[in-house]
Biopython code that builds the backbone (N, CA, C, O; Angstrom):
import numpy as np
from Bio.PDB.StructureBuilder import StructureBuilder

atoms = [
    (1, "UNK", "N", (-2.885, -36.353, -17.982)),
    (1, "UNK", "CA", (-3.650, -35.017, -18.046)),
    (1, "UNK", "C", (-2.698, -33.504, -18.362)),
    (1, "UNK", "O", (-2.389, -32.859, -17.360)),
    (2, "UNK", "N", (-2.353, -33.089, -19.427)),
    (2, "UNK", "CA", (-1.177, -31.744, -19.072)),
    (2, "UNK", "C", (-2.536, -30.945, -18.755)),
    (2, "UNK", "O", (-2.683, -30.648, -17.569)),
    (3, "UNK", "N", (-3.806, -30.457, -19.872)),
    (3, "UNK", "CA", (-4.701, -29.003, -20.077)),
    (3, "UNK", "C", (-4.888, -28.548, -18.703)),
    (3, "UNK", "O", (-4.618, -27.443, -18.233)),
    (4, "UNK", "N", (-5.548, -29.888, -17.957)),
    (4, "UNK", "CA", (-5.592, -29.235, -16.128)),
    (4, "UNK", "C", (-4.407, -28.972, -15.565)),
    (4, "UNK", "O", (-4.256, -27.951, -14.895)),
    (5, "UNK", "N", (-3.454, -29.823, -15.754)),
    (5, "UNK", "CA", (-2.133, -29.130, -14.885)),
    (5, "UNK", "C", (-1.434, -27.689, -14.758)),
    (5, "UNK", "O", (-0.851, -27.085, -13.857)),
    (6, "UNK", "N", (-1.916, -27.325, -16.643)),
    (6, "UNK", "CA", (-2.056, -26.078, -16.872)),
    (6, "UNK", "C", (-2.858, -24.990, -16.249)),
    (6, "UNK", "O", (-2.576, -23.804, -16.078)),
    (7, "UNK", "N", (-3.851, -25.628, -15.972)),
    (7, "UNK", "CA", (-4.699, -24.546, -16.010)),
    (7, "UNK", "C", (-4.621, -24.601, -14.380)),
    (7, "UNK", "O", (-4.834, -23.450, -14.003)),
    (8, "UNK", "N", (-4.457, -25.245, -13.527)),
    (8, "UNK", "CA", (-4.260, -25.350, -11.988)),
    (8, "UNK", "C", (-2.619, -24.378, -11.804)),
    (8, "UNK", "O", (-2.275, -23.643, -10.879)),
    (9, "UNK", "N", (-2.072, -24.654, -12.742)),
    (9, "UNK", "CA", (-0.934, -24.338, -12.235)),
    (9, "UNK", "C", (-1.252, -22.691, -12.462)),
    (9, "UNK", "O", (-1.053, -21.904, -11.536)),
    (10, "UNK", "N", (-1.758, -22.242, -13.760)),
    (10, "UNK", "CA", (-2.079, -20.879, -13.888)),
    (10, "UNK", "C", (-2.924, -20.461, -12.324)),
    (10, "UNK", "O", (-2.671, -19.627, -11.455)),
    (11, "UNK", "N", (-3.591, -21.087, -12.421)),
    (11, "UNK", "CA", (-4.701, -19.999, -11.240)),
    (11, "UNK", "C", (-4.096, -20.100, -10.116)),
    (11, "UNK", "O", (-4.351, -19.098, -9.448)),
    (12, "UNK", "N", (-3.058, -21.192, -9.283)),
    (12, "UNK", "CA", (-2.571, -20.844, -8.561)),
    (12, "UNK", "C", (-1.715, -19.601, -9.017)),
    (12, "UNK", "O", (-2.102, -18.578, -8.452)),
    (13, "UNK", "N", (-0.859, -19.440, -9.718)),
    (13, "UNK", "CA", (-0.575, -18.060, -9.968)),
    (13, "UNK", "C", (-0.870, -17.575, -10.396)),
    (13, "UNK", "O", (-0.205, -16.785, -11.065)),
    (14, "UNK", "N", (-2.009, -17.622, -10.383)),
    (14, "UNK", "CA", (-3.132, -16.168, -10.362)),
    (14, "UNK", "C", (-3.288, -15.650, -9.169)),
    (14, "UNK", "O", (-3.210, -14.429, -9.035)),
    (15, "UNK", "N", (-3.491, -16.334, -8.280)),
    (15, "UNK", "CA", (-3.606, -16.121, -7.042)),
    (15, "UNK", "C", (-2.782, -16.126, -6.146)),
    (15, "UNK", "O", (-3.322, -15.900, -5.062)),
    (16, "UNK", "N", (-1.076, -16.369, -6.045)),
    (16, "UNK", "CA", (-0.499, -16.042, -5.639)),
    (16, "UNK", "C", (-0.426, -14.591, -6.218)),
    (16, "UNK", "O", (-0.621, -13.646, -5.453)),
    (17, "UNK", "N", (-0.167, -14.391, -7.465)),
    (17, "UNK", "CA", (-0.010, -13.063, -8.012)),
    (17, "UNK", "C", (-1.066, -12.006, -6.932)),
    (17, "UNK", "O", (-0.503, -11.084, -6.341)),
    (18, "UNK", "N", (-2.071, -12.145, -6.805)),
    (18, "UNK", "CA", (-3.352, -10.812, -6.013)),
    (18, "UNK", "C", (-3.214, -11.526, -4.746)),
    (18, "UNK", "O", (-3.961, -11.075, -3.878)),
    (19, "UNK", "N", (-2.365, -12.661, -4.325)),
    (19, "UNK", "CA", (-1.691, -12.114, -3.007)),
    (19, "UNK", "C", (-0.666, -11.715, -2.268)),
    (19, "UNK", "O", (-0.394, -11.789, -1.069)),
    (20, "UNK", "N", (0.160, -11.021, -3.763)),
    (20, "UNK", "CA", (0.904, -10.008, -3.724)),
    (20, "UNK", "C", (0.254, -8.309, -3.733)),
    (20, "UNK", "O", (0.148, -7.331, -2.992)),
    (21, "UNK", "N", (-0.004, -8.674, -4.835)),
    (21, "UNK", "CA", (-0.573, -7.208, -5.234)),
    (21, "UNK", "C", (-1.149, -6.974, -3.624)),
    (21, "UNK", "O", (-0.404, -6.453, -2.795)),
    (22, "UNK", "N", (-2.529, -7.404, -3.266)),
    (22, "UNK", "CA", (-3.031, -6.720, -2.632)),
    (22, "UNK", "C", (-2.445, -6.796, -0.782)),
    (22, "UNK", "O", (-3.107, -6.339, 0.150)),
    (23, "UNK", "N", (-0.440, -7.807, -0.578)),
    (23, "UNK", "CA", (-0.323, -7.205, -0.269)),
    (23, "UNK", "C", (0.483, -5.838, -0.431)),
    (23, "UNK", "O", (0.447, -4.648, -0.120)),
    (24, "UNK", "N", (1.349, -6.933, -1.230)),
    (24, "UNK", "CA", (1.877, -4.775, -1.376)),
    (24, "UNK", "C", (0.909, -3.204, -1.637)),
    (24, "UNK", "O", (1.382, -2.235, -2.231)),
    (25, "UNK", "N", (-0.573, -3.251, -1.018)),
    (25, "UNK", "CA", (-1.428, -2.712, -1.734)),
    (25, "UNK", "C", (-1.370, -2.366, -0.065)),
    (25, "UNK", "O", (-0.811, -1.308, 0.221)),
    (26, "UNK", "N", (-1.864, -3.118, 0.959)),
    (26, "UNK", "CA", (-1.649, -2.654, 2.399)),
    (26, "UNK", "C", (-0.783, -2.413, 2.885)),
    (26, "UNK", "O", (-0.855, -1.586, 3.794)),
    (27, "UNK", "N", (0.436, -2.975, 2.557)),
    (27, "UNK", "CA", (2.220, -1.907, 2.567)),
    (27, "UNK", "C", (2.163, -0.667, 2.520)),
    (27, "UNK", "O", (2.543, 0.151, 3.358)),
    (28, "UNK", "N", (1.531, -0.464, 1.214)),
    (28, "UNK", "CA", (1.804, 0.892, 0.840)),
    (28, "UNK", "C", (0.536, 1.682, 1.312)),
    (28, "UNK", "O", (0.579, 2.851, 0.929)),
    (29, "UNK", "N", (-0.864, 1.287, 2.223)),
    (29, "UNK", "CA", (-1.831, 2.267, 2.385)),
    (29, "UNK", "C", (-0.703, 2.375, 3.842)),
    (29, "UNK", "O", (-0.116, 3.445, 4.003)),
    (30, "UNK", "N", (-0.514, 1.465, 4.635)),
    (30, "UNK", "CA", (0.012, 1.306, 5.603)),
    (30, "UNK", "C", (1.641, 2.224, 6.089)),
    (30, "UNK", "O", (1.889, 2.532, 7.254)),
    (31, "UNK", "N", (2.420, 2.473, 5.097)),
    (31, "UNK", "CA", (3.742, 3.446, 4.569)),
    (31, "UNK", "C", (2.876, 4.876, 5.037)),
    (31, "UNK", "O", (3.254, 5.583, 5.971)),
    (32, "UNK", "N", (1.500, 5.197, 4.107)),
    (32, "UNK", "CA", (1.363, 6.138, 3.945)),
    (32, "UNK", "C", (1.009, 6.919, 4.906)),
    (32, "UNK", "O", (1.400, 8.017, 5.303)),
    (33, "UNK", "N", (-0.064, 5.941, 5.329)),
    (33, "UNK", "CA", (-0.680, 6.417, 7.199)),
    (33, "UNK", "C", (0.209, 6.708, 7.875)),
    (33, "UNK", "O", (0.024, 7.836, 8.330)),
    (34, "UNK", "N", (1.147, 6.259, 8.209)),
    (34, "UNK", "CA", (2.586, 5.816, 8.846)),
    (34, "UNK", "C", (3.066, 8.195, 8.611)),
    (34, "UNK", "O", (2.906, 9.212, 9.287)),
    (35, "UNK", "N", (3.588, 7.858, 7.390)),
    (35, "UNK", "CA", (3.769, 8.875, 6.722)),
    (35, "UNK", "C", (3.277, 10.222, 7.082)),
    (35, "UNK", "O", (3.881, 11.199, 7.525)),
    (36, "UNK", "N", (1.666, 9.981, 6.698)),
    (36, "UNK", "CA", (0.590, 11.183, 7.272)),
    (36, "UNK", "C", (0.072, 11.078, 8.908)),
    (36, "UNK", "O", (-0.994, 11.574, 9.275)),
    (37, "UNK", "N", (0.916, 10.422, 9.737)),
    (37, "UNK", "CA", (0.414, 10.280, 11.074)),
    (37, "UNK", "C", (1.518, 11.029, 11.932)),
    (37, "UNK", "O", (1.422, 11.534, 13.050)),
    (38, "UNK", "N", (2.847, 10.927, 10.865)),
    (38, "UNK", "CA", (4.483, 11.438, 10.872)),
    (38, "UNK", "C", (3.907, 13.416, 10.374)),
    (38, "UNK", "O", (4.170, 14.437, 11.009)),
    (39, "UNK", "N", (3.423, 13.337, 9.590)),
    (39, "UNK", "CA", (4.001, 14.573, 9.097)),
    (39, "UNK", "C", (2.807, 15.261, 10.147)),
    (39, "UNK", "O", (3.564, 15.892, 10.885)),
    (40, "UNK", "N", (1.837, 15.453, 10.516)),
    (40, "UNK", "CA", (0.717, 15.602, 10.993)),
    (40, "UNK", "C", (1.641, 16.007, 12.104)),
    (40, "UNK", "O", (2.123, 17.139, 12.060)),
    (41, "UNK", "N", (1.943, 15.186, 13.112)),
    (41, "UNK", "CA", (2.537, 15.499, 14.731)),
    (41, "UNK", "C", (3.581, 16.605, 14.429)),
    (41, "UNK", "O", (3.394, 17.703, 14.951)),
    (42, "UNK", "N", (5.040, 16.353, 13.361)),
    (42, "UNK", "CA", (5.546, 17.377, 13.052)),
    (42, "UNK", "C", (5.230, 18.013, 12.392)),
    (42, "UNK", "O", (4.802, 18.791, 13.244)),
    (43, "UNK", "N", (4.875, 18.763, 10.992)),
    (43, "UNK", "CA", (4.712, 19.639, 11.051)),
    (43, "UNK", "C", (3.345, 20.241, 10.802)),
    (43, "UNK", "O", (3.010, 20.916, 9.829)),
    (44, "UNK", "N", (2.460, 19.810, 12.062)),
    (44, "UNK", "CA", (1.589, 21.025, 12.151)),
    (44, "UNK", "C", (1.800, 21.708, 13.213)),
    (44, "UNK", "O", (0.715, 21.458, 13.740)),
    (45, "UNK", "N", (2.486, 22.582, 14.196)),
    (45, "UNK", "CA", (2.858, 23.827, 14.154)),
    (45, "UNK", "C", (4.017, 24.109, 13.020)),
    (45, "UNK", "O", (4.682, 25.141, 13.104)),
    (46, "UNK", "N", (4.151, 23.551, 12.393)),
    (46, "UNK", "CA", (4.509, 25.292, 11.310)),
    (46, "UNK", "C", (3.948, 25.268, 10.255)),
    (46, "UNK", "O", (3.964, 26.240, 9.499)),
    (47, "UNK", "N", (3.141, 23.800, 9.897)),
    (47, "UNK", "CA", (1.909, 24.564, 9.505)),
    (47, "UNK", "C", (1.333, 25.809, 9.987)),
    (47, "UNK", "O", (1.258, 26.791, 9.249)),
    (48, "UNK", "N", (0.932, 25.815, 11.161)),
    (48, "UNK", "CA", (-0.060, 26.423, 11.689)),
    (48, "UNK", "C", (0.536, 27.475, 11.520)),
    (48, "UNK", "O", (0.015, 28.373, 10.860)),
    (49, "UNK", "N", (2.109, 27.646, 12.232)),
    (49, "UNK", "CA", (3.272, 28.993, 11.403)),
    (49, "UNK", "C", (2.747, 30.051, 10.819)),
    (49, "UNK", "O", (2.282, 31.158, 11.090)),
    (50, "UNK", "N", (3.107, 28.926, 9.386)),
    (50, "UNK", "CA", (3.616, 29.710, 8.109)),
    (50, "UNK", "C", (1.743, 30.780, 7.987)),
    (50, "UNK", "O", (1.455, 31.977, 8.020)),
    (51, "UNK", "N", (0.853, 29.349, 7.831)),
    (51, "UNK", "CA", (-0.520, 29.792, 7.923)),
    (51, "UNK", "C", (-1.055, 31.685, 9.017)),
    (51, "UNK", "O", (-1.906, 32.521, 8.713)),
    (52, "UNK", "N", (-0.381, 31.660, 9.857)),
    (52, "UNK", "CA", (-0.344, 32.598, 10.180)),
    (52, "UNK", "C", (0.668, 34.369, 10.163)),
    (52, "UNK", "O", (0.597, 35.590, 10.305)),
    (53, "UNK", "N", (1.668, 33.002, 9.820)),
    (53, "UNK", "CA", (2.301, 34.143, 8.832)),
    (53, "UNK", "C", (1.230, 35.535, 7.746)),
    (53, "UNK", "O", (1.015, 36.738, 7.595)),
    (54, "UNK", "N", (0.810, 33.797, 7.151)),
    (54, "UNK", "CA", (0.524, 34.613, 5.539)),
    (54, "UNK", "C", (-0.996, 34.987, 6.192)),
    (54, "UNK", "O", (-1.813, 35.625, 5.527)),
]
sb = StructureBuilder()
sb.init_structure("model")
sb.init_model(0)
sb.init_chain("A")
sb.init_seg("    ")
for serial, (resi, resn, name, xyz) in enumerate(atoms, 1):
    if name == "N":
        sb.init_residue(resn, " ", resi, " ")
    sb.init_atom(name, np.array(xyz, "f"), 0.0, 1.0, " ", f" {name:<3s}", serial, name[0])
structure = sb.get_structure()
């Protein structure tokens, strides 16, 4: 029965695609979070100095 096989293959492909998309999204969020933490710790004094000068 080729039709159910195609549906199953499509379902598996769709599930894998969704999983990869979720994983990519989580990695991007994590990287953004880490960059945000890094910028807060490193650039915070610079931003305060710039604000006081302005």
